[in-house]
N, C-alpha and C positions, 0 to 999 in steps of 0.2 A: 418380535423385536429385531431379529436379524433379517436384513432385506437384500442380501446378495448371495449368489452361489459361492463367490469367493469367500465371503465371511463364513458360510457353512463349512467350507473346506478347511478353513483355518481352525475352526472349533474342534474338528476331528483330528487335528495334529499336523496338517500340512503347513509348510513354511510360507510366509508372505512372498510376493513376487520380488525378483531381484531388481535393483536399480539399474538404469542404463549405464553405459560406459562413459559417465561424466569424467571430466578432468576434476580431480579433487586435490586440494593442497595437502602435501604430506602432513600427517598428524591428525587429520580429520577423517571422518567416515560418514558416508551417506547411505541410508537405507530407506525403504518404503515405509511410510507411517500410516497411510490411509489411501483408499481408492474411492474417487468420486469424479464423475464426468464434469468438466468445466468448473472445477473447484476454484473459488476466488478468494474471498477474505475469511479470516479465521480469528477466533477468540476462544480463550479458555474460561470456563466457569470456575467458581470457588471449589467445586467438588471434583475438578479434573476433567469435566466434560469438554470435549473439543467441538466447538460449533463452526460450521463452514457454510458460507452463503454460495448459492448457485443461481445467479440472476436469470439465466436462460430457462431454468426449470421453475423459477419463481418460488424457490424453497430455501429453507435453512435446515441443515441436518445436524443431529447431535451424535457424536461418536464417543465410544467408551473403549478404553484399553483395560480389559478385565484382568488380564494376567500380568500387567505392568511390564511387558516386554518391549514397549515402544511402538507396537503396531495396534492401531485402533480398529478392532475387528468387528465391533457391533455398531450398527447404524440405525437411527430412527429419524423420522421426519418431524422435526421440531415445529416448523412453521410451513405452511403451504399457501398458495394463491397470493404470492407477493412478487409480481413480475419484474420489479426493478430493485429487489432487495440487494444490498451491497455491503456497506460498512457495518461492522459489528463492534460493540464495546460492552464489557460486563462490568456493572457497577451497582452496588447496593442490593445484590441478590437478584438483579434483573439482567437479561440480555437485551441491550438496547440495539436497535438496528435502523439503518437509514434506507429509505426508498428515494426515488427521484425527487419527489416533492413533499416528503413527510418523514417524521422520525417517531418511532414507537418503542415500546419496551414489552418484553414477554418473560414469563417464567413457568417452570415446571414444578408444580406443588406436590404432586404425588409420586414423582420419581420414575414415571414411565417413559421419559425421553420426549414427551410431547408437551407443547405449551398449553397450560390450563388457563392462563390469563394473558391477554394481549391488549395493550392499552395504547392508543394514539396520544402522543404528547404534543407534537407539532403537526397539525393537520395540513392537508394539501391546501395551497393558497398562500401560506406564509413563506414558501420557498419556491423559486422558479422550477418549472418542470422541464424535463427532456433536454433537447439540444444535443450537439455533437459530443459533448462531455456530460452525460447525464448521471454519472456516478457521483455519489455524495459521501464525503468523508464523515467520520463521526468520532468524536471524543467526548466522553462524559466523565466529569470529575465529581467530587463530593458536593459541589454547589453550582455547577454550570454545564451547559451543552455547547460544544463547538461543532460547526459544520462548514464546509466550503462549497461554493458553486462555481463550476468551471466555465470556460469560454464556450459559447454556443457553437462556435466554428473553430477556425484555426487561430486567427489573430484579429479579433473583432474590436473595433474602436467603440467600447461601451463604457468609457470612463464616467460619463455623466448620465445620471438617471437610470442606471441599471443595477440590479442586485447580483449580476453575474461577475465572475472574476474576483470574488471576494470571500473572505472568511468571516463568519458571523458567530457571535456568542449569544446564548439565551440563558435565562434562569432555568433551574432544574425542572420547573413545571411548564416550560415552554413559553413563558412570558418574557418581557424585557429584551426584545431583539435589539442587538447592538452590533454595529460594524466593528470588527476586530482589526482586520487588515485587508489590503487590496493589492491588485496587480499580479494575480495568479492566473495560470492557464488551466491546469488539471491536476489538482492535489487530491489524491484518493485516500489518504490516511493521515490522521493527526494523532500525535501522542505527546505526553509530557516527558521531558527528560527526567529520569529518576532523581529524586531528592530535590526537585525544583518545581516551579510553576511555569516553566518555559514550554511553549507550544511549538512543536517541530513538525515538519512535513517535507515530502519530496514532491517536486513539481515538474511536469513534462514541459520541455521547451517547445517552441512553435516549429512548424514545418515550412518548407518552401522559402527559406530566407533568401535564396539566390534567384528566385523567379524574376524579380524586377531587373536583374542584370542579364536576363536572356537565357537562363538555364533551360535545358530541355530534358526530356525523359532519357535516362541513361547517362546524362552528362550533368552531374550535380557537384562540382568542386567546392562550391560555397555551402550549399545546403548540407552536404555530407558531414561537415564539421561545425556547423553553427545552427542555432545557438545551443548551449549546453542544457541538459537537465539539471535541476537545482535541488540542493538540500538547504532548506531555509528554517531559521528560527523565526516564527511569526510573532512579532511583537505588536502590541496594541498601537493602532494609529499609523503603522508603517505601510509603505508602498513598495512593492517588489518588482515593478518594472513592466510586466506584461500588459499589453502587447507591444508597447513602444520601445522599451529599453531592456531587452532580454540579456541574461548573463551579466557580463562585467562592463556595462555602460555604453555599448555600441548600439545605436538605434537601428531598427528595421528601416530599409530604404524608403518604403512607402509612407513613412511618417516623418521623413527628414525635413519637410517643409512646414510642419506644424509650428506656429509661432511660439509655442511653449515647450518645444522639444528640449531645450537646455534646462529649463526648470524641471521637467520630468526626469531628466537624467540626474539632476542634482539631488532630487528627493528620493531616488530609487535606492533601496537597500540591496546591496549585492548579496549573492548567495553565500552561505557559510561554507559551502563546498559545491563543486560542480562535477557532473558526470558527463560522459561522452554524449554528443548530440544524438538524439533519437534512440538512446538506449532504452527509453520507455521505463524509467525508474518509477515503478508503481507503488512500492510500499516498503516498510522497514519495521524493525523492532529494536528497542534498546536491550542491552544485555545487563540484567541486574546481577547475574552470576551468584545468586544466593546459595545455589546448590554446588557451587565450585565445579561445575561441569567443564569449564574452560579455564585456562591459565589466568592468574589474577590480573594480568594486564588487559584482559578483555573486558573487565568490569567497567561499565559506563560507555562502552563502544556501541555501535549499532550494526546490524546486518541489514542490507538493502537488497531488494529483489528487482532485477532489471528484466523486463518482459521481452525485450529485444526489438530491433529496428524493423520498420515496415515502410518507411517513407524516405529511404536513402538507398544508394547503391552499395554502401559499405554495410557489412553485417556487424553490428555492435550490440552490446547488452548480452542477453541470454546468459545471465550469471547471477550468483549471489555473492556479494562482496562484504567485507568487513571495513567499516569506516572507523578509524582510530581517533579517539577524543583525548585531548590534553586534560589531565586530571586537575590541573591548576586553573586553566582558563575556561574549561567547559566547552571548548571549540574543537572542531575536527582538524587534524593535521596530516592525515595520510589515509591510504586505502590499500587493501589487499584482496585480490580475488580468492574466494574460498571454494566455490564450485562454478565450473563453466559448463553450460548445458548445450553448447554447439558441438555437434559431432565432427569427426575428422573429415567427413565427406561434405561438410558445409550445410548439413541439414540439422535442424533443431531437434534435440532429444527431449527438450522440455522448454517451456516458457514460464519462468518464475513470475508469480503475481504478488504474494504476500509473505511476510515472515512473522512468526510469533514465537515467544519463549515458552516452552512447555513447563509443566510443574516440576519435571526432573532436571530442568536446566538446559536441555537440548534445544536447538532451534529448528522449527519446522518451516518449510516453504511449500507453497501450493503451486500447482502447474495446471492451468486451465486447458492447455492443448493436449497434454497426455492423460489428464484425468487422474492425477495422483497427488499425494502430499508426501514430501520427503523429510527425513529427519537428519540433522547434522549434529554429530557428536565429536568431541575431541578425544582422541585415543593415543595421542603422543605423550611425551614427557612433559610434566607441568613444573 
């Protein structure tokens, strides 16, 4: 069952590795929760099993915290030979998972940490494969499946006749494919806001916005700041602007001569909140706070993981932030950095990918560059 020397060492009493020298907001604490190369997306099962996808290995792993100390010391290979496995969602006793062109569900019936049943629900051919943004988000509710298909490139004009740049809804059995919303670039996770049926996601803004103005490598005054990454509430039938109208209504220059550009701007739904351009806001989780791990004002907020910039000369992202939601309107109104993973020397100590709320109420975030999962707890006064 135990598949690493580190895990063996932990079982004989050695402490888990220390977290790097992150900046951590006073009142919070960050520790290592698990070790896994290229850890990407995470989900908890009903029994407290932590599932983590690793697309490069083509596997999903199942982790257990046997002694309930916050470190998941045992690891088994739950699924293998899944070369584009990415999004995870646990619903109805099954771990649902997305691949680039398919959605399946699996479960472990005998408790050995390995999937005994693995059923394809949406087979290849019903979703576009590959592309520059091949990751597929996944949300499974009591009666529906939601997934999104990103842009095949950076800012492709695929509005007509393409299934890319869109969110789709299916029936639970994979039938009834319905367009939910459009105008997205790369949304890697979808979730319902607690207590509602609202579908939320974070979307990467496009790159090279200043290229038509003559920007060159190392001189990116427009691209560095535009367009923002977005936090969106994806409503049925709505259009969210990409690639034509990113952010708050200003078109990309290469589309300015489209005869319908004003109509596109008029129908674009602006983001509920925006993040810095190129922060690579990959994923998030809402805080239910049922375990009262955090102060009561955190309830209903979300934690967002910013993977960090790669297509700009400014270093932005590389953090986990708290987005504060107004309890009356259900909309975000502010943001606070909780963990910054850029070191004082300008080198990344971690590149956050996904956030998930653990059964004990703490928040975990994955780091695919450093190969670890970290645990955020509140240790200040409540």
